[in-house]
C-alpha positions in Angstrom: 14.3 -21.6 -0.1 15.3 -20.9 3.5 18.7 -19.7 2.3 17.1 -17.3 -0.1 14.7 -15.9 2.5 17.6 -15.5 5.0 19.7 -13.7 2.5 16.9 -11.3 1.5 16.0 -10.6 5.1 19.7 -10.0 6.0 20.1 -7.5 3.2 16.9 -5.7 4.0 17.8 -5.7 7.7 21.3 -4.3 7.1 19.9 -1.6 4.8 17.3 -0.7 7.4 19.9 -0.5 10.2 22.2 1.7 8.1 19.3 4.0 7.3 18.4 4.2 11.0 22.0 4.9 12.0 22.2 7.7 9.5 19.0 9.3 10.8 20.0 9.0 14.4 23.3 10.8 14.3 22.3 13.1 17.1 22.4 10.2 19.5 26.1 9.5 19.0 27.2 11.4 22.1 24.9 9.2 24.2 26.0 5.9 22.6 27.7 4.5 25.7 24.7 5.3 27.9 22.2 3.9 25.5 24.1 0.7 25.0 24.7 0.2 28.7 21.2 1.0 29.9 19.1 -0.3 27.0 21.4 -2.6 25.1 19.6 -5.9 26.0 16.2 -4.3 25.2 17.4 -3.0 21.8 19.0 -6.4 21.0 15.8 -8.3 21.9 13.7 -5.9 19.8 16.1 -6.3 16.8 16.0 -10.1 17.2 12.2 -10.1 17.2 12.1 -7.7 14.3 14.5 -9.9 12.3 12.5 -13.0 13.0 9.2 -11.3 11.9 10.8 -10.0 8.7 12.3 -13.4 8.0 8.9 -15.1 8.5 7.2 -12.6 6.2 9.9 -13.0 3.5 9.8 -16.8 3.8 6.0 -17.0 3.4 6.2 -14.6 0.5 8.8 -16.8 -1.2 6.8 -19.9 -0.6 3.7 -18.2 -2.1 5.5 -16.8 -5.2 7.9 -19.6 -6.0 5.9 -22.7 -5.1 2.7 -21.5 -6.8 0.8 -24.5 -8.4 3.5 -26.9 -7.5 1.1 -29.8 -6.8 -0.6 -29.4 -10.1 2.7 -29.3 -11.9 4.0 -32.4 -10.2 0.8 -34.2 -10.9 1.1 -33.3 -14.6 4.8 -34.6 -14.6 3.7 -37.8 -12.8 1.0 -38.4 -15.4 3.4 -37.9 -18.2 5.9 -40.3 -16.6 3.3 -43.0 -16.1 2.0 -42.7 -19.7 5.4 -43.5 -21.1 5.7 -40.2 -22.9 8.9 -38.8 -24.2 9.3 -36.7 -21.0 10.6 -39.8 -19.3 13.4 -40.1 -21.8 14.2 -36.4 -21.5 14.1 -36.6 -17.7 16.4 -39.7 -17.7 18.9 -38.0 -19.9 18.8 -34.8 -17.8 19.3 -36.8 -14.6 22.1 -38.8 -16.1 24.1 -35.6 -16.9 
């Protein structure tokens, strides 16, 4: 799940940076000055932004993909304890 959240965050972050670079073309002549004077501040802001976006995407993925997981696992555990046919199917699935 962390890999999925990291991938989604990286794609969104790259798209956002490309959009921002396209909109700020007028700053190209001042690139050296901006990077020299404000480079560490910009990098720290981008790192904090990436971490916040990653956290939001990770929490969203947990909420969406792990919805009702406990109830589903309890249902599977009850079926396995009852000796139902799910145990046979699960055994065959795990053997493959």
